C-alpha positions as CSV (number, residue, x, y, z in Angstrom):
1,M,-15.3,-14.2,27.9
2,F,-13.7,-12.2,31.1
3,C,-14.2,-8.2,32.9
4,S,-12.3,-5.7,32.0
5,G,-12.5,-4.7,35.9
6,C,-12.0,-7.2,38.6
7,G,-11.3,-9.8,35.7
8,Q,-14.5,-12.1,37.5
9,A,-15.6,-14.9,34.5
10,L,-18.3,-14.0,32.8
11,A,-21.1,-16.4,31.4
12,P,-21.6,-15.3,27.2
13,G,-24.4,-12.6,26.8
14,Q,-24.4,-11.0,30.3
15,P,-24.0,-7.0,29.7
16,V,-22.5,-6.3,33.2
17,C,-19.9,-7.9,35.5
18,P,-22.3,-9.2,39.0
19,Q,-19.3,-8.6,40.6
20,C,-18.5,-5.1,39.7
21,G,-20.7,-4.1,37.7
22,R,-18.5,-2.3,34.3
23,P,-20.6,-2.7,31.3
24,L,-19.2,-5.4,29.2
25,A,-18.2,-3.8,25.3
26,P,-20.3,-4.9,22.7
27,I,-17.8,-8.0,20.7
28,A,-16.6,-6.1,17.4
29,P,-17.6,-8.7,14.4
30,P,-14.7,-10.0,12.5
31,V,-12.0,-8.0,10.7
32,P,-12.2,-9.7,7.0
33,G,-9.3,-11.3,6.9
34,F,-6.0,-11.9,4.0
35,E,-7.9,-15.2,2.3
36,Y,-11.0,-12.9,2.1
37,Q,-9.2,-9.8,-0.1
38,L,-6.9,-12.3,-2.0
39,A,-9.7,-13.8,-2.9
40,G,-11.4,-10.4,-3.9
41,Y,-8.0,-9.7,-5.9
42,A,-7.9,-13.5,-7.5
43,G,-11.6,-11.9,-9.1
44,K,-10.2,-9.1,-10.7
45,I,-7.0,-10.8,-12.2
46,R,-8.8,-13.4,-13.6
47,I,-11.6,-10.7,-14.8
48,L,-8.2,-9.0,-16.5
49,G,-6.4,-12.0,-17.8
50,Y,-10.5,-12.4,-20.3
51,L,-9.9,-9.0,-20.6
52,W,-6.5,-8.7,-22.4
53,I,-8.2,-11.3,-24.6
54,A,-11.2,-10.5,-25.4
55,Y,-9.2,-6.6,-26.9
56,A,-6.3,-9.0,-28.0
57,I,-9.6,-10.3,-29.9
58,L,-10.6,-7.4,-31.0
59,M,-7.9,-6.2,-32.2
60,F,-7.2,-8.7,-33.8
61,V,-10.8,-8.5,-36.2
62,L,-10.6,-4.4,-36.8
63,G,-7.8,-4.5,-37.8
64,I,-8.1,-7.9,-40.7
65,A,-11.2,-5.6,-41.7
66,G,-8.6,-2.3,-42.6
67,L,-6.5,-4.3,-44.5
68,T,-8.6,-5.2,-45.9
69,F,-10.3,-2.0,-46.9
70,A,-6.8,0.0,-47.6
71,R,-6.4,-3.6,-50.0
72,A,-9.2,-2.7,-51.7
73,F,-8.8,1.2,-51.9
74,L,-5.1,0.3,-53.4
75,N,-6.0,-1.5,-55.4
76,G,-8.6,0.7,-56.7
77,A,-11.7,-0.8,-56.2
78,F,-13.3,2.8,-54.3
79,G,-12.1,5.2,-58.1
80,H,-9.2,7.0,-58.9
81,W,-7.1,8.7,-56.1
82,S,-4.0,9.4,-56.8
83,H,-3.9,12.4,-59.4
84,G,0.1,12.9,-58.7
85,P,3.6,10.2,-59.3
86,L,2.8,7.0,-57.7
87,P,5.7,5.1,-55.2
88,P,7.2,2.4,-56.8
89,D,4.9,-1.2,-56.8
90,W,7.3,-2.6,-54.4
91,V,5.4,0.2,-51.4
92,L,2.6,-0.3,-50.8
93,P,2.7,-3.9,-50.0
94,M,5.4,-4.0,-48.7
95,A,3.4,-1.7,-45.6
96,L,0.0,-3.2,-45.9
97,H,2.4,-6.7,-44.7
98,F,4.1,-5.5,-42.6
99,A,0.9,-3.7,-40.6
100,W,-0.4,-7.0,-40.9
101,L,3.4,-7.8,-39.1
102,F,1.9,-5.1,-36.9
103,I,-1.4,-6.0,-37.0
104,V,-0.3,-9.9,-35.3
105,G,2.0,-8.6,-32.3
106,R,0.3,-6.2,-31.2
107,A,-2.5,-9.0,-31.0
108,A,-0.6,-11.9,-30.1
109,L,1.1,-9.2,-27.3
110,C,-1.7,-9.4,-24.9
111,F,-3.1,-12.0,-25.9
112,V,0.1,-14.3,-24.2
113,A,-0.6,-11.4,-21.3
114,G,-4.2,-12.2,-20.5
115,W,-3.4,-15.6,-21.0
116,G,-0.1,-14.7,-18.3
117,L,-2.3,-13.8,-16.0
118,L,-5.1,-16.6,-15.5
119,E,-2.0,-18.7,-15.8
120,H,-1.3,-16.3,-12.4
121,S,2.5,-16.3,-13.4
122,N,5.0,-14.1,-11.9
123,W,5.8,-13.3,-16.2
124,G,2.2,-12.4,-17.3
125,R,2.0,-9.8,-14.3
126,V,5.0,-8.5,-16.3
127,M,3.2,-8.5,-19.8
128,A,0.5,-7.8,-18.6
129,I,2.5,-4.1,-17.3
130,V,4.2,-4.2,-20.9
131,V,1.6,-4.9,-23.0
132,A,-0.6,-2.3,-20.6
133,V,2.4,0.8,-21.6
134,L,2.4,0.3,-25.7
135,N,-1.7,0.1,-25.1
136,V,-2.0,3.3,-23.3
137,I,-2.2,5.3,-25.8
138,H,-5.3,3.0,-28.5
139,I,-8.8,5.7,-26.6
140,P,-10.5,4.3,-25.7
141,F,-10.3,0.2,-25.2
142,G,-6.5,0.1,-24.8
143,T,-6.6,3.1,-22.7
144,A,-9.4,2.1,-20.5
145,L,-7.5,-1.7,-20.3
146,S,-3.9,-0.1,-19.8
147,I,-5.1,2.5,-17.0
148,A,-7.6,-0.9,-14.8
149,T,-4.0,-2.9,-15.3
150,F,-1.8,-0.6,-13.7
151,V,-4.5,0.3,-10.5
152,I,-4.4,-3.5,-10.3
153,L,-0.6,-4.7,-10.7
154,L,0.8,-2.2,-10.0
155,G,1.8,-1.5,-5.7
156,W,3.6,-2.7,-3.1
157,R,0.2,-4.2,-2.1
158,N,-1.4,-5.6,-5.0
159,N,2.6,-7.3,-6.2
160,V,2.2,-8.9,-2.3
161,L,-1.5,-9.9,-3.6
162,Y,-0.4,-12.0,-6.6
163,E,3.1,-13.0,-5.2
164,Q,0.6,-15.6,-2.3
165,L,-1.7,-16.2,-6.1
């Protein structure tokens, strides 16, 4: 260590220079580096991946429960519900099959996005952003998870950190 005024060599721990009497600047603690930021970001990505997988399972289970209730309701388990003309017999089962495909497809997309984030793949990041856009209107969990995904994955700094994982 050297004095910034006269260039005299100094011993560690000296408060002033013995030659010119200039006080020494305190040693600044080291600033967390890129590795520290990368480790923190990797933890956020891991949690986000697990949240997308948990959301996929939750939406699948709730969808199955809703379809079970709808099938029971439409089959008359809760009494007669229509006083007007009924649609053709093929319309309601077809609507239930479409709803089943929609629920399975949405749960599969959420699961794949979470898995891709856990693998730190580039397609996983893109898939998570697309799934976040699709689920932003599913209040409250889909909206919260979508906003968290946008905050964690979008932006130049986050793009650089994700590429380093």
